[in-house]
VEXDREN-2710 file (C-alpha; in Angstrom, 1 decimal):
% VEXDREN-2710
k/r/px/py/pz
1/MET/0.0/0.0/0.0
2/HIS/2.9/2.3/0.7
3/MET/4.1/1.8/-2.8
4/SER/0.7/2.6/-4.3
5/HIS/0.4/5.8/-2.2
6/SER/3.9/6.8/-3.5
7/ILE/2.6/6.2/-7.1
8/ALA/-0.5/8.3/-6.4
9/ARG/1.6/11.1/-5.1
10/ARG/3.9/10.9/-8.1
11/LEU/1.0/11.0/-10.5
12/CYS/-0.5/14.0/-8.6
13/SER/2.9/15.7/-8.7
14/THR/3.3/14.9/-12.4
15/ILE/-0.2/16.4/-13.2
16/MET/0.6/19.5/-11.2
17/LEU/4.0/19.8/-12.8
18/LEU/2.5/19.5/-16.3
19/LEU/-0.1/22.2/-15.4
20/GLY/2.7/24.4/-14.0
21/PHE/4.7/24.0/-17.2
22/PHE/1.6/24.7/-19.3
23/PHE/0.9/27.8/-17.2
24/ILE/4.6/29.0/-17.5
25/ALA/4.5/28.4/-21.3
26/VAL/1.2/30.3/-21.6
27/VAL/2.5/33.2/-19.4
28/GLY/5.7/33.3/-21.4
29/ILE/4.0/33.5/-24.8
30/ALA/1.5/36.0/-23.5
31/THR/4.3/38.1/-22.0
32/VAL/6.2/38.1/-25.3
33/LEU/3.1/39.2/-27.2
34/GLU/2.4/41.8/-24.6
35/LEU/6.0/43.1/-24.8
36/PHE/5.6/43.4/-28.6
37/HIS/2.4/45.4/-28.1
38/ILE/4.0/47.6/-25.5
39/ASP/7.0/48.1/-27.8
40/ARG/4.8/49.2/-30.6
41/ASP/2.9/51.6/-28.4
42/ILE/6.1/53.1/-27.0
43/ARG/7.6/53.6/-30.4
44/ARG/4.4/55.1/-31.7
45/GLU/4.3/57.5/-28.7
46/LEU/8.0/58.4/-29.2
47/LYS/7.4/59.2/-32.9
48/GLN/4.4/61.3/-32.0
49/LYS/6.4/63.2/-29.4
50/ALA/9.3/63.6/-31.9
51/ASN/7.0/64.9/-34.6
52/TYR/5.5/67.3/-32.1
53/ALA/8.9/68.5/-30.9
54/LEU/10.1/68.9/-34.5
55/GLY/7.0/71.0/-35.3
56/LEU/7.7/73.2/-32.3
57/ILE/11.3/73.8/-33.3
58/ASP/10.2/74.6/-36.8
59/LEU/7.5/76.9/-35.6
60/THR/10.0/78.7/-33.4
61/LEU/12.4/79.1/-36.3
62/ALA/9.5/80.4/-38.5
63/LEU/8.6/83.0/-35.9
64/GLN/12.2/84.2/-35.9
65/GLN/12.1/84.4/-39.7
66/SER/8.9/86.4/-39.5
67/ALA/10.4/88.8/-37.0
68/VAL/13.4/89.4/-39.2
69/SER/11.2/89.8/-42.3
70/HIS/9.0/92.5/-40.5
71/THR/12.1/94.3/-39.5
72/ALA/13.4/94.2/-43.1
73/ILE/10.2/95.8/-44.6
74/ASN/10.1/98.4/-41.9
75/ILE/10.5/101.9/-43.6
76/LEU/13.2/102.8/-41.1
77/SER/15.4/100.0/-42.4
78/LEU/14.8/101.1/-46.0
79/THR/15.7/104.6/-45.1
80/SER/18.9/103.6/-43.4
81/CYS/20.0/101.6/-46.4
82/ILE/19.3/104.4/-48.8
83/ASN/20.8/107.2/-46.7
84/PHE/22.7/105.6/-43.9
85/ASN/25.0/108.6/-43.3
86/ASN/22.0/110.8/-42.4
87/HIS/20.0/108.2/-40.4
88/PRO/22.6/105.8/-38.8
89/SER/20.6/105.3/-35.6
90/TYR/17.4/104.1/-37.2
91/VAL/18.7/100.8/-38.4
92/GLN/20.7/100.2/-35.3
93/ASN/17.7/100.7/-33.1
94/GLU/15.8/98.2/-35.2
95/LEU/18.6/95.7/-35.0
96/VAL/18.8/96.1/-31.2
97/ASN/15.0/95.4/-30.9
98/LEU/15.4/92.3/-33.0
99/SER/18.3/90.9/-30.9
100/GLN/16.2/91.2/-27.8
101/ASP/15.0/87.6/-28.6
102/SER/17.6/85.4/-27.0
103/SER/17.6/82.9/-29.8
104/ILE/19.0/85.7/-32.1
105/ASP/22.4/86.3/-30.7
106/GLN/23.8/88.7/-33.5
107/VAL/22.1/90.8/-36.3
108/VAL/23.8/92.6/-39.2
109/ALA/22.5/95.1/-41.8
110/PHE/24.2/95.3/-45.1
111/ASP/23.8/97.3/-48.4
112/TYR/23.0/96.1/-51.9
113/LEU/26.6/95.2/-52.4
114/GLY/26.8/93.2/-49.3
115/ARG/28.8/95.7/-47.4
116/PHE/28.5/96.0/-43.7
117/ILE/26.2/98.8/-42.5
118/SER/25.5/98.2/-38.9
119/SER/24.8/95.6/-36.2
120/HIS/23.0/95.5/-32.9
121/ASN/26.2/96.5/-31.1
122/ASN/27.5/98.6/-34.1
123/LEU/30.5/96.1/-34.4
124/LYS/31.1/94.0/-37.4
125/PRO/31.1/90.3/-36.3
126/SER/34.0/88.1/-37.4
127/TRP/31.6/85.6/-39.1
128/TYR/30.1/88.1/-41.5
129/THR/31.3/88.2/-45.1
130/SER/29.7/89.5/-48.2
131/SER/29.8/86.0/-49.7
132/LEU/27.4/84.9/-47.0
133/VAL/24.6/87.1/-48.5
134/GLU/25.5/86.9/-52.3
135/ASP/22.8/84.3/-53.1
136/MET/20.1/86.3/-51.3
137/LEU/21.1/89.6/-53.1
138/GLU/21.0/87.9/-56.5
139/ASP/17.7/86.1/-55.8
140/GLY/16.0/88.9/-54.0
141/HIS/14.1/86.6/-51.7
142/GLY/14.5/85.8/-48.0
143/MET/16.1/82.5/-47.0
144/ILE/17.5/80.4/-44.2
145/ILE/20.9/78.8/-44.4
146/PHE/22.8/76.5/-42.0
147/SER/26.5/77.1/-41.7
148/ALA/29.2/76.4/-39.1
149/GLY/26.6/75.1/-36.6
150/TYR/24.3/78.1/-36.8
151/PHE/21.1/79.0/-38.6
152/PHE/21.3/82.3/-40.5
153/ILE/18.0/84.1/-41.5
154/LEU/18.4/86.5/-44.4
155/GLU/15.8/89.0/-45.5
156/PRO/16.1/91.6/-48.3
157/ILE/15.3/95.3/-47.9
158/ARG/13.6/96.2/-51.2
159/TYR/12.4/99.4/-52.7
160/ILE/10.3/99.3/-55.9
161/ASN/11.3/95.6/-56.3
162/ILE/15.0/96.6/-56.2
163/ASN/17.3/95.2/-53.5
164/GLN/18.6/98.0/-51.4
165/GLY/20.4/95.8/-48.9
166/GLY/19.3/93.3/-46.3
167/ILE/19.3/91.9/-42.7
168/ILE/21.1/88.7/-41.6
169/ALA/20.4/87.3/-38.1
170/ARG/22.4/84.4/-36.6
171/ILE/20.2/82.0/-34.5
172/ASN/21.5/80.4/-31.3
173/ILE/20.3/76.8/-32.0
174/LYS/20.7/75.7/-28.4
175/TYR/18.5/78.4/-27.1
176/LEU/16.0/77.9/-30.0
177/VAL/15.7/74.2/-29.3
178/ASN/15.5/74.6/-25.5
179/GLN/12.7/77.2/-25.9
180/ALA/10.8/74.9/-28.2
181/LEU/11.1/71.8/-26.1
182/LYS/11.2/73.2/-22.6
183/ASN/7.7/72.0/-21.8
184/ILE/8.0/68.5/-23.4
185/GLU/9.1/65.5/-21.4
186/GLY/11.6/63.0/-22.9
187/PHE/15.1/62.9/-24.3
188/TYR/15.7/64.3/-27.8
189/THR/18.7/64.4/-30.2
190/LEU/18.7/66.8/-33.2
191/SER/20.9/66.2/-36.2
192/ILE/21.2/68.8/-39.0
193/ASP/23.1/68.0/-42.2
194/GLN/24.7/65.1/-40.3
195/LYS/27.3/67.6/-39.0
196/TRP/25.9/68.8/-35.8
197/LEU/24.1/67.0/-32.9
198/PHE/22.2/68.7/-30.2
199/PRO/20.9/66.7/-27.2
200/LYS/18.2/68.2/-25.1
201/GLU/19.5/66.6/-22.0
202/ALA/23.3/66.1/-21.7
203/GLY/24.2/62.6/-20.8
204/GLN/20.7/61.3/-21.7
205/VAL/21.3/60.5/-25.4
206/THR/22.0/56.8/-25.0
207/GLN/18.6/55.6/-23.9
208/ASP/17.5/52.1/-24.8
209/VAL/14.5/52.8/-27.2
210/HIS/14.7/55.3/-30.0
211/ALA/12.3/56.7/-32.6
212/PHE/13.6/58.8/-35.5
213/VAL/11.6/61.3/-37.5
214/VAL/12.3/63.7/-40.3
215/PRO/10.4/67.0/-40.9
216/LYS/7.5/67.1/-43.4
217/LYS/8.2/68.8/-46.6
218/THR/6.1/71.8/-45.6
219/LEU/8.4/72.6/-42.7
220/LEU/11.4/74.9/-42.9
221/LEU/13.7/72.2/-41.4
222/SER/13.0/69.8/-44.3
223/HIS/15.6/71.8/-46.4
224/PHE/18.5/70.8/-44.1
225/ASP/18.5/67.0/-43.8
226/THR/17.2/67.3/-40.3
227/ARG/16.5/64.2/-38.1
228/LEU/15.1/64.2/-34.6
229/SER/15.5/61.2/-32.3
230/SER/13.2/60.7/-29.3
231/SER/14.5/58.3/-26.7
232/GLN/13.0/56.3/-23.8
233/SER/14.5/54.2/-21.1
234/SER/13.8/50.4/-21.3
235/MET/12.6/50.6/-17.7
236/GLU/9.3/51.8/-19.3
237/TYR/8.8/48.2/-20.5
238/ILE/9.0/47.0/-16.9
239/ASP/6.8/49.7/-15.6
240/ARG/4.1/48.8/-18.1
241/ILE/4.4/45.0/-18.0
242/SER/4.7/44.7/-14.2
243/PRO/0.9/45.2/-13.4
244/TRP/0.0/42.8/-16.1
245/LEU/2.4/40.1/-14.9
246/ILE/1.2/40.4/-11.3
247/ARG/-2.4/40.0/-12.3
248/ILE/-1.8/36.9/-14.5
249/SER/0.6/35.3/-12.0
250/LEU/-1.9/35.6/-9.2
251/PHE/-4.6/34.2/-11.5
252/GLY/-2.4/31.3/-12.5
253/LEU/-1.4/30.5/-8.9
254/PHE/-5.0/30.6/-7.7
255/SER/-5.9/28.2/-10.6
256/LEU/-3.1/25.8/-9.7
257/LEU/-4.2/25.7/-6.0
258/LEU/-7.8/24.9/-7.2
259/MET/-6.4/22.0/-9.3
260/ILE/-4.6/20.2/-6.4
261/THR/-7.7/18.4/-5.2
262/PRO/-8.9/17.2/-8.7
263/ALA/-5.3/16.1/-9.5
264/ARG/-5.1/14.0/-6.3
265/LYS/-8.4/12.4/-7.2
266/ILE/-7.3/11.6/-10.7
267/GLY/-4.1/10.1/-9.4
268/LYS/-5.9/7.8/-6.9
269/SER/-8.3/6.7/-9.6
270/LEU/-5.5/5.7/-11.8
271/VAL/-3.6/3.9/-9.0
272/HIS/-6.5/1.8/-7.7
273/PRO/-6.2/-0.9/-10.4
274/ILE/-2.4/-1.0/-9.9
275/GLU/-3.0/-1.5/-6.1
276/SER/-5.2/-4.5/-6.8
277/LEU/-2.6/-5.9/-9.2
278/ILE/0.2/-5.4/-6.6
279/LYS/-1.9/-7.0/-3.9
280/LYS/-2.4/-10.2/-6.0
281/VAL/1.3/-10.4/-6.9
282/ASN/2.4/-9.9/-3.3
283/THR/0.0/-12.6/-2.0
284/ARG/1.0/-14.9/-4.9
285/SER/-2.6/-15.3/-6.0
286/TYR/-1.7/-17.0/-9.3
287/PRO/-3.2/-17.0/-11.7
288/ILE/-3.9/-13.2/-11.5
289/THR/-6.5/-13.2/-14.2
290/PRO/-9.4/-12.6/-14.6
291/PHE/-8.5/-8.9/-14.1
292/ASN/-11.4/-7.3/-15.9
293/THR/-10.4/-3.7/-16.5
294/GLY/-10.5/-3.9/-20.3
295/ASP/-7.3/-2.0/-20.6
296/GLU/-3.5/-2.4/-20.5
297/LEU/-3.6/-3.6/-16.9
298/GLU/-5.6/-6.7/-17.9
299/VAL/-2.9/-7.4/-20.6
300/LEU/-0.2/-6.9/-17.9
301/ALA/-2.0/-9.4/-15.6
302/LYS/-2.1/-12.0/-18.3
303/ALA/1.6/-11.3/-19.0
304/PHE/2.3/-11.9/-15.3
305/ASP/0.6/-15.3/-15.5
306/ASP/2.4/-16.3/-18.7
307/ALA/5.7/-15.2/-17.3
308/THR/5.2/-17.1/-14.1
309/ASP/4.5/-20.3/-15.9
310/ARG/7.5/-19.9/-18.1
311/LEU/9.7/-19.0/-15.2
312/HIS/8.7/-22.2/-13.4
313/GLU/9.6/-24.2/-16.4
314/ALA/12.8/-22.3/-17.2
315/ASN/14.1/-22.3/-13.6
316/LYS/14.5/-26.0/-13.5
317/GLU/16.8/-26.0/-16.5
318/LEU/18.4/-22.7/-15.6
319/ILE/19.4/-23.7/-12.1
320/LEU/21.1/-26.8/-13.2
321/SER/22.7/-25.1/-16.2
322/GLU/23.9/-22.2/-14.1
323/TYR/25.4/-24.6/-11.6
324/ARG/27.4/-26.4/-14.3
325/SER/28.3/-23.2/-16.0
326/GLY/29.3/-21.6/-12.7
327/GLN/31.5/-24.5/-11.8
328/ASN/33.3/-24.3/-15.2
329/GLN/33.5/-20.5/-15.0
330/LEU/34.9/-20.6/-11.5
331/HIS/37.6/-23.1/-12.5
332/SER/38.4/-21.0/-15.6
333/ILE/38.7/-17.8/-13.5
334/ILE/40.8/-19.5/-10.9
335/ASP/43.1/-20.9/-13.6
336/ILE/43.8/-17.5/-15.2
337/VAL/44.5/-15.7/-11.9
338/ARG/48.2/-14.9/-11.5
339/ASP/48.1/-15.8/-7.8
340/GLY/48.3/-19.3/-6.7
341/ILE/44.9/-20.5/-5.1
342/ILE/44.7/-23.6/-3.0
343/THR/41.7/-24.8/-1.1
344/ILE/41.8/-27.4/1.7
345/ASP/39.3/-29.0/4.0
346/LYS/39.4/-29.0/7.8
347/HIS/41.8/-31.9/7.8
348/GLY/44.3/-30.1/5.5
349/THR/43.5/-32.2/2.4
350/ILE/44.0/-30.3/-0.8
351/GLU/40.7/-30.0/-2.9
352/THR/41.7/-27.5/-5.6
353/PHE/45.1/-26.4/-7.0
354/ASN/45.0/-23.8/-9.8
355/LEU/47.4/-23.3/-12.7
356/ALA/49.3/-20.5/-11.0
357/ALA/49.9/-22.8/-8.1
358/GLU/51.2/-25.4/-10.5
359/ASN/53.7/-22.9/-11.9
360/ILE/54.8/-21.8/-8.4
361/PHE/55.3/-25.3/-6.9
362/GLY/56.2/-27.4/-10.0
363/TYR/53.4/-29.9/-9.3
364/HIS/50.4/-30.8/-11.5
365/ALA/47.0/-30.5/-9.9
366/TYR/46.5/-34.3/-10.1
367/ASP/49.8/-34.8/-8.1
368/VAL/48.6/-32.8/-5.1
369/VAL/44.7/-33.0/-5.0
370/GLY/43.7/-35.4/-2.3
371/ASN/47.1/-35.1/-0.4
372/ASN/47.8/-33.1/2.7
373/VAL/48.9/-29.5/2.2
374/THR/52.0/-30.1/4.3
375/MET/53.7/-31.6/1.2
376/LEU/54.1/-27.9/0.0
377/MET/55.8/-26.9/3.2
378/PRO/59.3/-27.4/4.7
379/VAL/59.3/-30.2/7.3
380/SER/59.7/-27.7/10.2
381/TYR/56.5/-25.9/9.1
382/ALA/54.5/-29.1/8.5
383/LYS/54.4/-30.2/12.2
384/ASP/53.2/-26.8/13.3
385/HIS/50.5/-26.6/10.6
386/ASN/48.9/-30.0/11.6
387/SER/48.7/-29.1/15.2
388/TYR/47.4/-25.6/14.4
389/LEU/44.5/-27.0/12.4
390/LYS/43.6/-29.4/15.2
391/ASN/43.5/-26.5/17.7
392/TYR/41.7/-24.0/15.4
393/ILE/38.7/-26.2/14.4
394/PRO/37.2/-26.5/17.9
395/CYS/37.8/-22.9/19.2
396/ASN/37.6/-20.8/16.0
397/LYS/40.5/-18.6/17.1
398/SER/43.0/-17.7/14.5
399/LYS/45.9/-15.2/14.1
400/VAL/46.3/-15.8/10.3
401/ILE/42.8/-15.8/8.9
402/GLY/42.5/-12.6/6.7
403/VAL/46.1/-11.6/7.4
404/ASP/48.8/-11.3/4.8
405/ARG/52.1/-12.8/5.9
406/GLU/55.3/-14.2/4.5
407/VAL/55.9/-17.9/4.7
408/ILE/58.3/-20.5/3.2
409/GLY/57.1/-22.9/0.5
410/ARG/58.7/-26.0/-0.9
411/ARG/58.8/-26.9/-4.6
412/LYS/58.6/-30.3/-6.1
413/ASP/62.4/-30.3/-6.6
414/GLY/62.8/-29.7/-2.8
415/SER/63.9/-26.1/-3.1
416/GLU/62.5/-23.6/-0.6
417/PHE/61.3/-20.1/-1.5
418/PRO/59.5/-17.2/0.2
419/VAL/55.8/-16.4/-0.7
420/TYR/53.1/-14.1/0.5
421/LEU/50.1/-16.1/1.9
422/SER/46.6/-14.9/2.7
423/VAL/44.2/-17.4/4.2
424/SER/40.4/-17.0/4.3
425/GLU/37.6/-19.4/5.5
426/ILE/34.2/-20.1/3.9
427/ASN/31.4/-22.5/4.8
428/ILE/29.7/-24.5/2.0
429/LEU/26.8/-26.6/3.0
430/GLY/28.2/-27.0/6.5
431/ASN/31.7/-27.9/5.3
432/ARG/34.5/-25.6/6.3
433/ILE/36.8/-24.8/3.5
434/PHE/40.1/-22.8/3.8
435/THR/41.3/-20.9/0.8
436/GLY/45.0/-19.9/0.5
437/VAL/46.1/-17.2/-2.0
438/LEU/49.9/-17.3/-2.6
439/ARG/52.0/-14.8/-4.4
440/GLU/55.7/-15.5/-5.0
441/ILE/58.0/-12.7/-3.8
442/PRO/60.1/-11.3/-6.7
443/GLN/63.9/-11.4/-6.4
444/ARG/63.9/-7.6/-6.6
445/LYS/61.7/-7.3/-3.5
446/ARG/63.8/-9.9/-1.7
447/ASN/66.9/-7.9/-2.5
448/GLU/65.3/-4.7/-1.3
449/LYS/64.3/-6.4/2.0
450/LEU/67.8/-7.7/2.4
451/LYS/69.2/-4.2/1.8
452/ILE/66.9/-2.6/4.4
453/GLU/67.9/-5.3/6.9
454/PHE/71.6/-4.8/6.1
455/ILE/71.3/-1.0/6.5
456/SER/69.5/-1.4/9.8
457/LEU/72.1/-3.9/10.9
458/ILE/75.1/-1.7/10.2
459/SER/73.4/1.3/11.6
460/HIS/72.4/-0.2/15.0
461/GLU/74.4/-3.4/15.4
462/LEU/77.8/-2.2/14.1
463/ARG/78.1/1.6/14.4
464/THR/77.1/1.7/18.1
465/PRO/79.6/-1.0/19.2
466/LEU/82.3/0.6/17.1
467/THR/81.7/3.9/18.8
468/SER/82.1/2.3/22.2
469/ILE/85.2/0.4/21.1
470/ARG/86.9/3.5/19.7
471/GLY/86.1/5.4/22.9
472/ALA/87.6/2.6/25.0
473/LEU/90.7/2.5/22.8
474/GLY/91.1/6.3/23.0
475/LEU/90.7/6.2/26.8
476/VAL/93.3/3.5/27.2
477/MET/95.8/5.3/24.9
478/GLY/95.1/8.6/26.6
479/ARG/95.6/7.4/30.2
480/PHE/97.9/4.5/30.1
481/ASN/100.0/5.2/26.9
482/ASP/103.2/5.8/28.9
483/GLU/102.8/2.5/30.7
484/LEU/102.3/0.4/27.6
485/SER/105.1/-1.3/25.7
486/PRO/105.8/-0.2/22.1
487/LYS/104.3/-3.4/20.9
488/CYS/101.0/-2.8/22.7
489/GLN/101.0/0.8/21.5
490/GLN/101.4/-0.4/17.9
491/ILE/98.6/-2.9/18.3
492/LEU/96.3/-0.2/19.9
493/ASN/97.1/2.3/17.1
494/MET/96.3/-0.3/14.5
495/ALA/93.0/-1.2/16.2
496/LEU/92.1/2.6/16.4
497/ARG/92.9/3.1/12.7
498/ASN/90.7/0.1/11.8
499/CYS/87.9/1.4/14.0
500/ASP/88.1/4.7/12.1
501/ARG/88.2/2.9/8.8
502/LEU/85.1/0.8/9.6
503/THR/83.3/3.9/11.0
504/LEU/84.1/5.7/7.7
505/LEU/82.9/2.8/5.7
506/ILE/79.6/2.6/7.7
507/ASN/79.0/6.3/7.3
508/ASP/79.7/6.1/3.6
509/ILE/77.2/3.2/3.2
510/LEU/74.5/5.1/5.1
511/ASP/75.1/8.2/3.1
512/MET/74.9/6.2/-0.1
513/ASP/71.6/4.7/1.0
514/LYS/70.2/8.2/1.7
515/PHE/71.3/9.4/-1.7
516/GLU/69.6/6.5/-3.4
517/SER/66.3/6.9/-1.4
518/GLY/66.3/10.7/-1.8
519/LYS/66.3/11.1/2.0
520/LEU/69.6/13.0/2.3
521/SER/68.7/16.5/3.5
522/TYR/70.6/19.7/2.5
523/ASP/70.9/23.0/4.3
524/PHE/71.4/25.4/1.3
525/LYS/72.4/28.9/2.3
526/LEU/74.7/31.7/1.3
527/SER/78.3/30.5/1.7
528/ASN/81.8/31.8/1.0
529/LEU/83.8/29.3/-1.2
530/ASN/87.1/30.9/-0.2
531/THR/86.5/30.3/3.4
532/LEU/85.2/26.8/2.8
533/VAL/88.3/25.8/0.8
534/SER/90.7/27.4/3.2
535/LYS/89.0/25.7/6.2
536/SER/89.1/22.3/4.4
537/VAL/92.8/22.7/3.7
538/GLU/93.4/23.6/7.3
539/ASP/91.4/20.6/8.6
540/ASN/93.5/18.2/6.4
541/GLU/96.9/19.7/7.3
542/GLY/97.4/17.1/10.1
543/PHE/96.5/14.2/7.8
544/ALA/99.0/15.6/5.2
545/CYS/101.7/15.8/7.8
546/MET/101.2/12.2/8.7
547/HIS/101.9/11.3/5.0
548/ASP/104.8/13.9/4.7
549/VAL/102.8/15.8/2.0
550/LYS/102.6/19.6/1.7
551/LEU/99.3/21.3/0.9
552/ILE/99.5/24.5/-1.3
553/LEU/96.4/26.7/-1.7
554/ARG/96.2/29.3/-4.5
555/SER/93.1/31.4/-4.8
556/PHE/92.5/33.7/-7.7
557/VAL/89.0/34.8/-6.6
558/HIS/87.9/37.0/-3.8
559/ASP/84.5/36.8/-2.1
560/ALA/83.3/33.7/-4.1
561/GLU/79.7/33.7/-2.9
562/ILE/77.6/30.6/-3.6
563/ILE/74.4/29.0/-2.4
564/ALA/75.4/25.7/-0.9
565/ASP/75.3/23.2/2.0
566/TYR/78.6/24.2/3.8
567/ASN/79.0/20.8/5.6
568/ARG/78.4/18.7/2.5
569/LEU/80.9/20.7/0.4
570/GLN/83.4/20.2/3.2
571/GLN/82.7/16.5/2.9
572/VAL/83.6/16.8/-0.8
573/MET/86.8/18.6/-0.1
574/ALA/87.7/16.1/2.6
575/ASN/87.2/13.1/0.2
576/LEU/89.2/14.7/-2.6
577/LEU/92.0/16.0/-0.4
578/SER/92.4/12.7/1.5
579/ASN/92.6/10.8/-1.8
580/ALA/95.2/13.2/-3.2
581/ILE/97.3/13.0/0.0
582/LYS/97.1/9.2/0.2
583/TYR/98.2/8.6/-3.3
584/SER/101.0/11.3/-3.3
585/PRO/104.6/10.1/-2.5
586/LYS/106.3/11.4/0.6
587/GLY/107.9/14.8/0.2
588/SER/105.6/15.9/-2.6
589/CYS/102.9/18.6/-2.8
590/VAL/99.2/18.7/-3.3
591/THR/98.0/21.9/-5.0
592/ILE/94.6/23.4/-4.5
593/ASN/93.5/26.1/-7.0
594/LEU/90.4/28.3/-6.8
595/ASN/89.5/30.4/-9.8
596/MET/86.5/31.6/-11.8
597/ASP/85.6/30.2/-15.2
598/ARG/82.8/32.3/-16.9
599/GLN/79.7/31.8/-14.7
600/TYR/81.2/29.1/-12.5
601/TYR/83.8/28.8/-9.7
602/ARG/86.3/26.0/-10.3
603/VAL/88.2/24.2/-7.6
604/GLU/91.1/22.0/-8.7
605/ILE/93.1/19.5/-6.5
606/THR/96.3/18.2/-8.1
607/ASP/98.5/15.5/-6.7
608/CYS/101.8/13.9/-7.7
609/GLY/100.6/10.3/-7.5
610/PRO/100.8/7.5/-10.0
611/GLY/97.6/8.7/-11.9
612/ILE/94.5/6.7/-12.9
613/PRO/94.8/3.9/-15.4
614/PRO/92.8/4.6/-18.6
615/GLU/90.7/1.5/-18.4
616/PHE/89.4/2.7/-15.0
617/HIS/88.3/6.2/-16.1
618/ASP/84.7/5.2/-17.0
619/ARG/84.2/3.5/-13.6
620/ILE/85.9/6.1/-11.3
621/PHE/82.6/7.5/-9.9
622/GLN/80.8/4.2/-9.5
623/ARG/80.1/2.6/-6.1
624/PHE/82.9/0.4/-4.7
625/ALA/85.1/1.3/-7.7
626/GLN/88.8/0.9/-7.0
627/ALA/91.7/0.4/-9.4
628/ASN/93.3/-3.0/-9.1
629/ASN/97.0/-2.0/-8.4
630/SER/99.5/-2.0/-5.6
631/ASP/98.8/1.7/-4.7
632/THR/95.2/1.0/-4.1
633/LEU/96.0/-1.9/-1.8
634/ARG/98.5/0.3/0.0
635/VAL/96.2/3.2/0.8
636/GLY/93.0/1.2/1.2
637/GLY/89.5/2.9/1.1
638/THR/85.9/1.9/0.7
639/GLY/85.4/2.8/-3.0
640/LEU/82.4/5.0/-2.0
641/GLY/84.0/8.4/-1.5
642/LEU/84.0/9.6/-5.1
643/ASN/80.4/8.2/-5.7
644/ILE/79.1/10.2/-2.7
645/THR/81.2/13.3/-3.8
646/LYS/79.6/13.2/-7.3
647/ALA/76.1/12.9/-5.8
648/ILE/76.7/16.0/-3.6
649/ILE/78.1/18.1/-6.5
650/ASP/75.2/17.1/-8.7
651/SER/72.8/18.2/-6.0
652/HIS/74.4/21.6/-6.1
653/HIS/73.8/21.8/-9.9
654/GLY/77.6/21.6/-10.5
655/GLU/79.9/19.2/-12.3
656/ILE/82.9/17.1/-11.3
657/GLY/85.6/15.6/-13.4
658/PHE/89.3/14.7/-13.6
659/HIS/92.2/14.4/-16.0
660/SER/95.1/12.2/-15.4
661/VAL/98.2/10.8/-17.1
662/VAL/99.6/7.6/-15.7
663/GLY/102.8/8.3/-13.8
664/SER/102.3/12.1/-13.8
665/GLY/99.7/12.6/-11.1
666/CYS/96.0/13.4/-11.3
667/THR/93.8/16.6/-11.1
668/PHE/90.2/16.3/-9.8
669/PHE/88.1/19.4/-10.2
670/PHE/84.5/20.5/-9.5
671/ILE/82.6/23.6/-10.7
672/LEU/79.7/25.4/-8.9
673/PRO/77.5/28.1/-10.4
674/VAL/78.1/31.7/-9.4
675/MET/75.3/33.1/-7.2
END
């Protein structure tokens, strides 16, 4: 019943969702249509306003032309043109009266030759030239021209149809437009001859909606390629559409609320037959038919019955077939697994032995199945295993079930080898079966394990006792040296040298391991190479004296600053200097040079020893590399010093090398980048 209620709720939700989508689609389409309607109305209103504004501007311009024309036909103007010298003040007074209108900023009177007569302030303006009025004087009719961003109204002064002169008035367009549009709301842009733009409101000419109009042919402005743009903010759309959206949204929401109850009833009516079908299926009331609904549910009920009959028939064959197939598939999968898989019963008898196990132990499956698993173990393991099984079966306590561990196996040829073993337990029809998964340990991993054990051994089991032995030898030689015989002193000195040699070998091996594992840490900081080399030479003076060798330091660089690990570079110098001293004959010199080679500092250590054989050059920096000659046997060494030295120099982004001639000594050098 819970499922049927869930279906009913989903049907109700689906119906409401569909109604919601339908409502949103209707509202969306209606909104788009309403926006088109609003856009059309706004643009029509803008054009009406623009035409009205253009008419007002044209009317204002016509009034100015009329005022200039009346002044031109005034008898006083004519008198001034005919006899200006006798009546100079008449025309000036008329011009002053005409300029009282703020849209006319300057007025000039001129004679029939276009010569300046007078102006409203009795000064000739800079813009006035006779060429400006030539066309009017020839034509004899008044006109309006647009030039340099101004309107100019020209009217002739005529007497007996003869031009006696004229009046030209310059119109302040900004004032003219402001006067015409001061009582009209909106934003307007006026364009004349595509050369001059005049916005009514500064900064308001980039509104979202525009309507452009041109003056009718009956207007004065039609002669000047005039365009007037009326603009409106797009917020007007929102202001107009908002009330409509609120009304339709409230209506739709109210309608959806009213539809909830009918939708639930429809959902329940659709679910009721499904509930009956589910009830029969859950109670296994087969056959389900007759289920007389006359629709798809009746077909579904018949299909259930048919499917049930077929399933009963098919299950008999399927179960048996799947069992056989499963057994075959399981054996196939087990055989292709790389790990060895062995199963035994509670007595330790081998039941299965896969192909990987055959490869590991060298047995065929038929050789081991039915035998005890102890045949795959060394004898020492076999006794413990049998007793372990006897103790585990009753108490069910185990330390190996589900745990990976390393054990020793025995092959058919009797050889023993290490393997990883993981044991798990399963219960099949009351029989306890133990499954062992074996993986042979590769030689590389065995070597790595031996290496780790070796490093741990020399670190803890050798270095600590050596330190104690050396301390004891030093204590004996320090306190009782005078009481010892020369023979005892010689033996103690030999023991002390061998302790130092073994300690050096252990330290070199540990450093080599750190280099290989990337665990060797460096303390890079600003260091002075001059100081480092000098200190290293000073530290090795005693060792050189023991071998009767003289150290000579020659530095050709001052303040050689580098970024380096000071202690590690001292280790490099100690290795190179000790090698040079040991291989140099008594009474000879070892020379240390420090110089600068382009962007690198170069340190050279030259000895007077026997040199390095050519066949040994390629292996000089390898681990445990030593030339096989009497000098090597005489001076001893671990064969690790140069390998560690090269690793340190490489870590400093430097280079190390050598050049040698047999019998003429050897020079080792390393270079480090300048800071």
